N, C-alpha and C positions, 0 to 999 in steps of 0.2 A: 551460540546467537540465536538457536531457534527458541522461540518462546510462544505458547499458545495462549491467545487472548479470547476471553469469554465475551459473551454478547452483553453481559453487565459492565465489563470493563471498556468495551467498545464504546457503549451508550455513554457511560460516565465521561470518556475523554471527548466525545462529540457534542455533549449536550451545552458546553460552554462556548461553542463556535456560532458564528453566523449561520443560520439554517439555509441561508441562499448562496454559500460558497459552493463552488464546484469541488467534488471529489474524486480524487485518482488514486491508483494504486502505485506504490513505487516498487518497481521490479529489479531485482538483481543487482548488487552493488558493483559487480564487474562490469555491466553494461547498464548504467542506471538510465532507464527511461520510465516515464510516467505513463500509465494505460488506464484508460476509461473504465468506468464500471456499468454494465448493463442490467444487472438484476442481483437479488439475493434469495436464495433458495435454501430450504432444510430438506435434509436427506438421511434416511438411517444409516448408521455406521456401526454395525454390530448391535449390541444392546440398547445403544443411545441413538439421538439424532444430532446432526452436526450442521452448521450453518455454513453455506459456501457463497463467496461474493464473486460473481462471474465478470471477467475481464472483457472489455468490450473494444479493442484495438489500441495500438499505440498512438500517444499524443504527442510525443517527441522526448527529448533529453529531460531529465529531472534536473531542476534548476539547482545551481550550486548551494543555495541557502537549504535546501531540502535536503540534498546530500549531506551538509555539514550537521543539520539537525538529526541526521539518521546515523551520524558517525561513519559515512561511507567516504571513505579518503581517496575516491578515485579521482585521477586527473589525467589530462592528455600527456603523453611523452614529449618532453622537451626537444626542440630541433638540435640540429649540429652546433 
């Protein structure tokens, strides 16, 4: 499931969206929460630079629609 996204791929995906929409990070399919973003930085990682997006606190559960789009089939266990 691991896939590294480049800056160009991220920009391409974001450029078709409304620039006033809020952006959150979807974290961990086993505990699907949305997290805010505080900043973007570039840091050296060996011979090249890497872009890091900093998390800025949990915003709540990831909506069911977002989990479906990500193919995160997490659901609460059913009761007795």
